[in-house]
Structures are given as structure tokens and as C-alpha cells.
C-alpha positions as CSV (number, residue, x, y, z in Angstrom):
1,X,23.7,274.2,13.1
2,X,22.2,276.5,10.3
3,X,23.1,280.2,10.5
4,X,21.2,283.2,9.1
5,X,22.7,286.7,8.7
6,X,20.2,289.2,10.1
7,X,20.1,292.9,9.6
8,X,20.6,294.4,13.1
9,X,17.6,296.7,12.6
10,X,15.1,293.7,12.5
11,X,16.8,291.7,15.3
12,X,13.7,291.7,17.6
13,X,11.2,290.5,15.1
14,X,13.7,288.0,13.6
15,X,14.3,286.4,17.0
16,X,10.5,286.0,17.5
17,X,9.9,284.4,14.1
18,X,13.0,282.2,13.7
19,X,13.3,278.8,15.4
20,X,15.7,278.5,18.4
21,X,17.8,276.0,16.5
22,X,18.7,278.6,13.9
23,X,21.8,280.6,14.9
24,X,21.5,284.4,14.2
25,X,24.5,286.5,13.2
26,X,23.7,290.3,13.4
27,X,25.1,292.4,10.6
28,X,25.3,296.2,10.6
29,X,24.6,297.4,7.1
30,X,26.2,300.8,7.7
31,X,29.5,299.7,9.1
32,X,29.4,296.4,7.2
33,X,30.6,294.4,10.2
34,X,29.2,291.5,12.2
35,X,28.4,292.2,15.8
36,X,29.7,288.8,17.1
37,X,32.9,288.5,15.1
38,X,33.6,286.5,11.9
39,X,31.1,284.0,10.5
40,X,31.9,280.5,9.1
41,X,31.1,280.6,5.4
42,X,29.8,277.0,5.2
43,X,27.2,277.4,7.9
44,X,25.3,280.4,6.4
45,X,22.1,279.5,4.5
46,X,20.7,283.0,3.9
47,X,20.3,286.6,5.0
48,X,17.3,288.4,6.5
49,X,16.7,292.1,5.7
50,X,14.1,294.7,6.7
51,X,11.2,295.4,4.3
52,X,12.4,297.2,1.1
53,X,16.1,296.9,2.4
54,X,17.1,293.9,0.3
55,X,19.2,295.9,-2.0
56,X,21.1,297.7,0.8
57,X,22.1,294.4,2.6
58,X,23.0,292.8,-0.7
59,X,25.3,295.7,-1.5
60,X,26.8,295.5,1.9
61,X,27.6,291.8,1.5
62,X,28.7,292.0,-2.1
63,X,32.4,292.3,-1.5
64,X,32.6,289.4,1.1
65,X,32.2,285.6,1.0
66,X,28.4,286.0,1.4
67,X,27.7,287.8,-1.9
68,X,25.6,285.0,-3.4
69,X,23.4,284.0,-0.4
70,X,19.7,284.3,-0.7
71,X,18.1,287.3,1.0
72,X,14.7,287.3,2.6
73,X,12.7,290.4,3.6
74,X,10.6,290.5,6.8
75,X,7.2,292.2,6.6
76,X,6.0,292.9,10.1
77,X,2.4,293.0,8.8
78,X,2.7,289.5,7.2
79,X,5.0,287.4,9.4
80,X,3.3,284.2,8.3
81,X,4.8,284.5,4.8
82,X,8.3,284.9,6.2
83,X,7.9,281.9,8.5
84,X,6.7,279.7,5.6
85,X,9.7,280.9,3.5
86,X,12.1,280.0,6.3
87,X,10.5,276.6,6.9
88,X,10.9,275.7,3.2
89,X,14.5,276.8,3.4
90,X,15.2,274.6,6.4
91,X,13.4,271.6,4.9
92,X,15.6,272.0,1.8
93,X,18.6,272.1,4.0
94,X,17.4,269.0,5.9
95,X,16.8,267.1,2.6
96,X,20.3,268.1,1.5
97,X,21.8,266.9,4.8
98,X,20.0,263.5,4.5
99,X,21.2,263.1,1.0
100,X,24.8,263.9,2.0
101,X,24.5,261.4,4.9
102,X,23.2,258.7,2.6
103,X,26.1,259.3,0.1
104,X,28.6,259.2,3.0
105,X,27.2,255.9,4.2
106,X,27.4,254.5,0.7
107,X,30.9,255.6,0.4
108,X,31.8,254.1,3.8
109,X,30.2,250.8,2.8
110,X,32.2,250.8,-0.4
111,X,35.4,251.5,1.5
112,X,34.6,248.7,4.0
113,X,33.9,246.3,1.2
114,X,37.2,247.3,-0.5
115,X,39.0,247.0,2.8
116,X,37.6,243.5,3.4
117,X,38.6,242.5,-0.2
118,X,42.1,243.8,0.3
119,X,42.4,242.0,3.6
120,X,41.2,238.7,2.0
121,X,43.8,239.2,-0.9
122,X,46.5,239.9,1.6
123,X,45.6,236.8,3.6
124,X,45.7,234.7,0.4
125,X,49.2,236.2,-0.4
126,X,50.2,235.3,3.2
127,X,49.0,231.8,2.8
128,X,50.9,231.5,-0.5
129,X,54.1,232.8,1.2
130,X,53.4,230.4,4.1
131,X,53.1,227.5,1.6
132,X,56.3,228.5,-0.1
133,X,58.4,228.8,3.0
134,X,56.9,226.3,5.4
135,X,56.1,222.6,5.5
136,X,53.5,221.5,3.0
137,X,51.8,219.4,5.6
138,X,51.7,219.6,9.4
139,X,49.9,218.0,12.3
140,X,48.0,221.0,13.7
141,X,46.5,219.3,16.7
142,X,46.9,215.9,18.4
143,X,44.8,214.6,21.3
144,X,45.9,211.1,22.2
145,X,43.3,208.6,23.4
146,X,43.1,208.0,27.2
147,X,41.0,204.8,27.2
148,X,37.5,206.3,27.8
149,X,34.8,206.3,25.2
150,X,31.6,208.2,24.4
151,X,28.6,206.1,23.2
152,X,26.8,207.8,20.3
153,X,23.4,206.7,18.9
154,X,20.8,208.3,16.7
155,X,19.4,210.9,16.9
156,X,22.2,212.2,19.1
157,X,25.3,214.0,17.8
158,X,28.7,215.0,19.2
159,X,30.2,218.5,18.8
160,X,33.9,219.2,19.3
161,X,35.2,222.8,19.1
162,X,38.8,223.0,17.8
163,X,41.3,225.5,19.5
164,X,42.9,226.2,16.1
165,X,42.3,228.1,12.9
166,X,40.0,226.2,10.5
167,X,41.7,227.6,7.4
168,X,44.0,225.1,5.7
169,X,42.6,222.0,7.5
170,X,42.4,219.0,5.2
171,X,41.8,215.9,7.3
172,X,40.9,214.7,10.8
173,X,41.8,211.4,12.3
174,X,39.4,209.9,14.9
175,X,40.1,207.0,17.2
176,X,37.5,204.2,17.8
177,X,38.1,201.7,20.6
178,X,35.9,199.1,18.9
179,X,35.5,197.6,15.4
180,X,34.0,200.2,13.0
181,X,32.8,198.1,10.1
182,X,30.1,198.1,8.9
183,X,28.7,200.8,11.2
184,X,31.0,203.4,9.8
185,X,28.6,203.7,6.8
186,X,26.1,205.3,9.2
187,X,28.5,207.8,10.6
188,X,28.6,211.4,9.3
189,X,31.5,213.7,10.1
190,X,31.6,217.4,9.0
191,X,33.7,220.5,9.8
192,X,31.6,223.6,10.6
193,X,33.3,227.0,10.6
194,X,32.4,230.2,12.5
195,X,30.1,231.3,9.6
196,X,28.1,228.0,9.9
197,X,29.5,226.8,6.5
198,X,29.5,223.0,6.5
199,X,32.4,221.0,5.0
200,X,31.6,217.3,4.9
201,X,34.5,214.9,5.5
202,X,34.7,211.5,3.8
203,X,36.2,208.4,5.4
204,X,39.4,207.2,3.8
205,X,39.9,203.4,3.5
206,X,38.0,202.4,6.7
207,X,39.6,198.9,6.7
208,X,42.9,200.6,7.7
209,X,41.3,201.4,11.1
210,X,40.8,197.7,12.0
211,X,44.1,197.3,13.7
212,X,44.9,200.5,15.5
213,X,41.4,202.2,15.6
214,X,42.5,205.3,13.8
215,X,40.3,206.4,10.9
216,X,40.9,209.3,8.6
217,X,38.2,211.7,7.4
218,X,39.3,214.0,4.7
219,X,38.1,217.1,2.8
220,X,38.2,217.2,-1.0
221,X,40.5,220.3,-0.7
222,X,41.8,222.4,2.3
223,X,39.5,225.0,3.8
224,X,40.2,228.4,2.2
225,X,39.5,232.0,3.2
226,X,40.3,234.3,6.1
227,X,41.1,232.8,9.5
228,X,38.1,231.6,11.5
229,X,37.2,229.1,14.2
230,X,35.8,225.6,13.5
231,X,34.2,222.7,15.1
232,X,33.6,219.0,14.3
233,X,30.1,217.7,14.1
234,X,29.6,213.9,14.3
235,X,26.2,212.3,13.7
236,X,24.9,208.7,13.7
237,X,22.0,207.5,11.5
238,X,19.6,204.6,11.9
239,X,19.8,202.2,14.8
240,X,23.6,202.2,14.9
241,X,25.5,202.8,18.1
242,X,29.2,203.7,17.9
243,X,31.9,204.4,20.5
244,X,34.1,207.4,20.0
245,X,37.5,207.5,21.8
246,X,38.1,210.3,24.3
247,X,41.3,212.1,25.2
248,X,42.2,213.7,28.5
249,X,39.8,216.0,30.5
250,X,40.1,219.7,29.9
251,X,39.2,222.5,32.4
252,X,37.7,224.8,29.7
253,X,34.1,223.7,29.1
254,X,34.2,225.2,25.6
255,X,36.5,222.4,24.4
256,X,34.8,219.5,26.2
257,X,32.9,217.3,23.8
258,X,29.3,218.2,23.8
259,X,25.9,216.7,22.8
260,X,22.5,218.1,22.0
261,X,21.9,219.0,25.6
262,X,25.3,220.4,26.6
263,X,28.6,218.8,27.6
264,X,28.6,215.0,27.1
265,X,31.9,214.4,28.9
266,X,34.8,216.3,30.6
267,X,37.2,215.1,28.0
268,X,37.8,216.0,24.4
269,X,37.6,213.6,21.5
270,X,40.7,211.7,20.7
271,X,41.8,213.1,17.3
272,X,44.5,214.3,15.1
273,X,44.0,217.3,12.8
274,X,46.0,217.8,9.7
275,X,46.7,221.1,7.8
276,X,48.2,221.0,4.3
277,X,48.4,222.6,0.9
278,X,46.1,221.4,-1.8
279,X,47.2,218.2,-3.6
280,X,49.8,217.2,-0.9
281,X,49.8,213.6,0.2
282,X,49.3,213.2,4.0
283,X,51.1,210.7,6.1
284,X,49.1,207.5,6.7
285,X,46.9,207.7,9.8
286,X,48.0,204.3,11.0
287,X,51.1,202.2,10.3
288,X,50.7,199.2,8.0
289,X,51.5,196.6,10.6
290,X,50.1,193.3,9.3
291,X,49.1,194.3,5.7
292,X,46.3,192.2,4.3
293,X,45.6,190.4,7.6
294,X,43.8,193.5,8.8
295,X,40.7,192.8,6.7
296,X,40.2,189.5,8.4
297,X,39.7,191.1,11.9
298,X,36.2,190.1,13.1
299,X,36.1,191.6,16.7
300,X,37.8,194.3,18.6
301,X,37.4,195.1,22.3
302,X,39.1,197.5,24.7
303,X,40.3,196.0,28.0
304,X,41.3,197.9,31.1
305,X,44.1,196.8,33.4
306,X,41.7,195.9,36.2
307,X,40.1,193.2,34.0
308,X,43.5,191.4,33.6
309,X,45.6,189.3,36.0
310,X,48.2,190.9,38.2
311,X,51.5,191.7,36.4
312,X,54.8,190.2,37.4
313,X,58.4,191.1,36.7
314,X,59.7,188.7,34.0
315,X,63.1,190.2,33.0
316,X,65.4,192.8,34.3
317,X,69.1,193.7,33.7
318,X,71.5,191.5,35.6
319,X,73.4,194.6,36.8
320,X,70.3,196.5,38.0
321,X,70.9,197.8,41.4
322,X,68.3,200.6,41.4
323,X,64.5,200.3,42.0
324,X,62.6,198.0,39.6
325,X,59.0,197.1,40.1
326,X,55.6,196.4,38.5
327,X,52.1,196.7,40.0
328,X,48.5,197.3,39.3
329,X,47.5,200.8,40.4
330,X,43.8,200.2,41.1
331,X,42.9,203.8,41.8
332,X,44.5,204.9,38.5
333,X,43.3,201.7,36.7
334,X,46.8,201.4,35.2
335,X,49.8,199.0,35.2
336,X,53.1,200.4,36.4
337,X,56.4,199.2,35.0
338,X,59.4,200.9,36.7
339,X,62.5,200.5,34.5
340,X,66.2,200.4,35.5
341,X,69.0,202.7,34.5
342,X,70.9,199.6,33.5
343,X,68.4,198.5,30.8
344,X,64.8,197.6,29.9
345,X,62.5,195.9,32.3
346,X,59.8,193.5,31.0
347,X,56.7,192.6,33.0
348,X,54.3,189.8,32.1
349,X,50.6,189.3,32.5
350,X,49.9,185.6,32.3
351,X,47.1,183.4,31.1
352,X,44.9,185.9,29.2
353,X,42.2,184.6,26.8
354,X,43.4,186.0,23.4
355,X,42.3,183.3,21.0
356,X,42.6,184.4,17.4
357,X,44.6,187.5,18.3
358,X,45.6,189.5,15.2
359,X,46.8,192.8,16.7
360,X,47.1,194.4,20.1
361,X,47.8,198.0,21.0
362,X,48.5,199.6,24.4
363,X,47.8,203.1,25.6
364,X,50.9,204.2,27.4
365,X,51.9,207.3,29.3
366,X,54.7,208.6,31.5
367,X,52.9,209.1,34.8
368,X,55.0,211.7,36.6
369,X,55.7,215.3,35.7
370,X,59.4,215.1,36.7
371,X,60.0,211.7,35.1
372,X,62.7,211.2,32.5
373,X,61.7,210.3,28.9
374,X,60.8,206.6,28.6
375,X,60.5,204.0,25.8
376,X,57.6,201.6,25.7
377,X,56.8,198.3,23.9
378,X,54.2,195.6,24.1
379,X,54.4,192.0,23.1
380,X,52.4,188.7,23.2
381,X,53.3,185.0,23.3
382,X,51.4,181.8,23.7
383,X,50.8,181.0,27.3
384,X,54.0,179.5,28.8
385,X,56.1,179.8,25.6
386,X,58.2,182.8,26.8
387,X,58.9,180.9,30.1
388,X,60.4,178.1,28.1
389,X,62.8,180.0,25.9
390,X,63.0,183.4,27.6
391,X,63.1,185.2,24.2
392,X,60.8,188.0,25.1
393,X,62.6,190.6,22.9
394,X,61.6,188.9,19.7
395,X,58.0,188.9,20.6
396,X,57.5,192.6,21.3
397,X,56.4,195.1,18.7
398,X,58.2,198.3,17.7
399,X,59.4,200.5,20.6
400,X,57.7,203.9,21.2
401,X,60.8,205.9,21.8
402,X,61.5,209.0,23.9
403,X,58.0,209.6,25.3
404,X,58.4,212.8,27.5
405,X,56.9,213.3,31.0
406,X,53.1,213.1,31.0
407,X,53.2,212.3,27.3
408,X,50.7,209.8,25.8
409,X,51.2,207.3,22.9
410,X,50.2,203.9,21.6
411,X,52.4,200.8,21.4
412,X,51.5,198.1,18.8
413,X,52.3,194.5,18.4
414,X,51.5,191.7,15.8
415,X,51.9,188.3,17.4
416,X,55.0,186.4,16.1
417,X,53.5,183.0,17.1
418,X,49.8,182.1,16.3
419,X,47.6,182.7,19.4
420,X,45.1,179.9,19.4
421,X,44.0,180.1,23.0
422,X,45.5,181.5,26.2
423,X,48.4,184.0,26.0
424,X,50.9,186.0,28.0
425,X,51.2,189.8,27.6
426,X,54.7,191.3,27.7
427,X,55.0,195.0,28.9
428,X,58.5,196.5,28.4
429,X,59.7,199.9,29.5
430,X,63.2,201.5,29.4
431,X,64.9,204.8,29.9
432,X,65.4,206.9,26.8
433,X,68.6,208.5,28.2
434,X,71.3,207.6,30.6
435,X,69.9,209.3,33.7
436,X,68.7,208.1,37.2
437,X,65.5,206.2,37.1
438,X,63.8,208.3,39.8
439,X,60.0,208.7,39.2
440,X,60.2,206.6,36.0
441,X,56.5,205.7,36.1
442,X,55.8,203.8,32.9
443,X,52.0,203.3,32.8
444,X,49.9,201.1,30.6
445,X,46.4,202.5,30.6
446,X,44.5,200.0,28.5
447,X,44.7,197.5,25.6
448,X,42.8,197.4,22.3
449,X,42.6,193.8,21.3
450,X,41.7,192.7,17.7
451,X,40.9,189.1,16.8
452,X,40.3,187.6,13.4
453,X,38.0,184.7,12.3
454,X,40.7,182.5,10.7
455,X,42.8,181.2,13.6
456,X,39.9,180.1,15.8
457,X,37.0,181.5,17.7
458,X,36.5,185.2,18.0
459,X,37.2,186.6,21.4
């Protein structure tokens, strides 16, 4: 609030002419004292004196902090002139105040800009220290496929929000339950950050996804900057239809895969997200199981357990005295293989049409929350062959070891013998540690079957 020093002899007329917003401090010229106590120096904008008393009040204020303030005389016969003078004074003060506010805002904006710049540089230093003292590459997120799929066709698109920081991300692996060539050329994948900056991802060697279904989409360099959220945007062009693999359902709708009109499914996309430093070689997205044979794969299909014959126990340890079983759980659409503490148990699904089989993978999971860790393997043999020689161990693929309770994974197998027609599937499960086999629910949730065009007809 602006303050005027007023000669006590003109108090009445000053109060009538001055605005109410102006604070009045009465000053006695004779005693040279203020009536209301001390006055703050910075708030005083001038002094008001009686007509022809300018010199007297100036002399009274000469030895104090108000010696240089402007002094205005009040002429009772011409109050309009005094009012105009005060208005000009207040307008000048207003202009000065606005200029000071503008300069203060400019200074605040500069400080904020410098603060953001400092924060960005500190984050870059933090990232550098992280790179020096931590792994150069890490699997930041992994959602394993569950067997369900989302059909995507133009002009639709799929959007998947990621519950991790987008900074440092360098590649994303997606799982496709069906063959992806040549339709992968019509698929567009991009990472979009919280500021709506788009980072296109390019597919890496799509032929590697023939066997296992995993395809890698990579960025030219890891995402840089200050930490921010990100999401995947997947689009299909032309008349192409493509199936995207889904993971498990999530209760939070923000992370459910969505389409143009809202959530498209209760699940998330099946994916693996990689974070790395620039120039670091990432691990392969899929194991090289059959090498050059992968390029000959002509068809791929995903088969659920309900579409297969009922399983039977084929082999169990001779000393097994605990519970061992296999069954089709129709409500779960899964095949159970319950192992023994004494050793692995192998179930067989007989007489399945797998002509031209090149590769088979199984989605496996430990079904109970209190189950011990389990090992899984899948194998295949020409129909009746394993019944003749009993060598089921040599016909299974690599073991998936130590899968924890409610964990998900994939087991793979390349047929040892050529599959020219009907075949038998071998499902093996064992305990990872020497513990009781209670609640050891080894579940096979589905099978991805790839067949080539060399050994016979395509299935």
C-alpha cells in the first residue's frame, strides 16, 4: 500500500481528496514527530503540506530518512489541481510496480529454465554413473504369453502403456502366435513418450521369429533425457490382419491393451522390454534352435489343449510312491502333469497330425501359488516310435529349469526324427529341488506348431 506523509494541519482536507487506498501518516511540523509511530521508509511516495508551508515541512523532514521525498501543497481553493497531481503520482507508482513485476517474472522464468537445465545435466550424470556401475543391458520388463491373441487389422491400432521409465529403452520383443512373414512388412511399431514424441522401432531379422514367435523391434539408439512414461503403438496397414500374443490379465485398466475405442482386452501384450547403453549388443530374442531350417517354415498355428487327444502317463520313476498323474483340465484349458519326488514324469498325447513339423513350443506354467519350483520339457516322436524303443528322453528339447510358483515360460523342441505324418507329443515335468511333490501342478497351456514345406504337406 502507498503511503503519504500529511501535515497534521491539513488532515481533514487531505482525507477528503486522497483515495481510500492511500495510507495517511500524520506529521507534526512543530514537534517533528509522527502521530502514529514510525513509518516504513520504502512505502512513502511523498508528503503533503499546507499552502505556502512547503519549506517548513521540508525543513522538518530534512534530518530524517524522508529528506528527499516529493512535497505537494494543498490549495483549498483549487482541490482539482492537487487531485490530478496525486493521480499522476499514483499512476507512476503503478507503472513502476508493473515493471518490477515483469522483471521479477522474467527473473523467475530464467531461474526455472536454469533449474530445469541443471536437473537435466544431473540426470545425465546419474545415467552416466548408472552405466559405469551397473549392467550395460537389462531386461526391464517381461510379460510372458498366455496363449490368447488379439486380432489387429487396418485401420485399427493397439496401444500398450508401459509401467516403467522410457529413458534408456532400446528394444522391444513381441510374441506372435502365427507366422509373421510377409505380413510383418505392413506392421508399424513405435514408442511414444509422455511428451508425445514418437520413436519408430524397426524389426530385426524377422525370419528369426519363425520358430518361437518372438520378434525384436529396436531403436537406433536408447531413449535419452529426463525420466518419463512411455507407451507402445502398433498399427497395421493395407488389408493385412495379424495376431498379437497376449499375456495375463491385469486389474489396472491403464495397462490393459487398448484400441481406438478403449480397452481391447483384459490382458497386456506379451512382450519383453530391454534397457541398455548405446552400442551394447543385446541378447538374442530367441534361441537359435534349428539354424537355417527356420527359413523353410511355411505355416504356424497355435493349438489349445482341448483340441488335442487326452494325455496318458508314459513314463514315471520305478521308485515313485507319491502322487503322479496327468489330465486335461477342461475349465482351465490346460494339461496337467504332476511329477514325482523320485524323478521326472512324462505324459504322452498320441496320434496328432503334425506332418512336416519343424519346431514346436509349449506355454508352460506352475499352476499353484504354493507349488515347488518345477522343470518342464516338450518332445515329439513319430506315432508309435517311442512305444517301440521307450527312449523318450532323447526326443525332448532343452529343459526349462527352476520355474517358480505361478511362473510362465516356453519350452521348445526340434524333432529328432522326421515327422512325415502322425506324431506323439511328449510332456515332461520334474521337481527342481528335493522337496515333497505336494501341489506340483505342471500345466501346459498351449502349443505353437511350425511346419515347413520340405518334408511333406503343410499342416
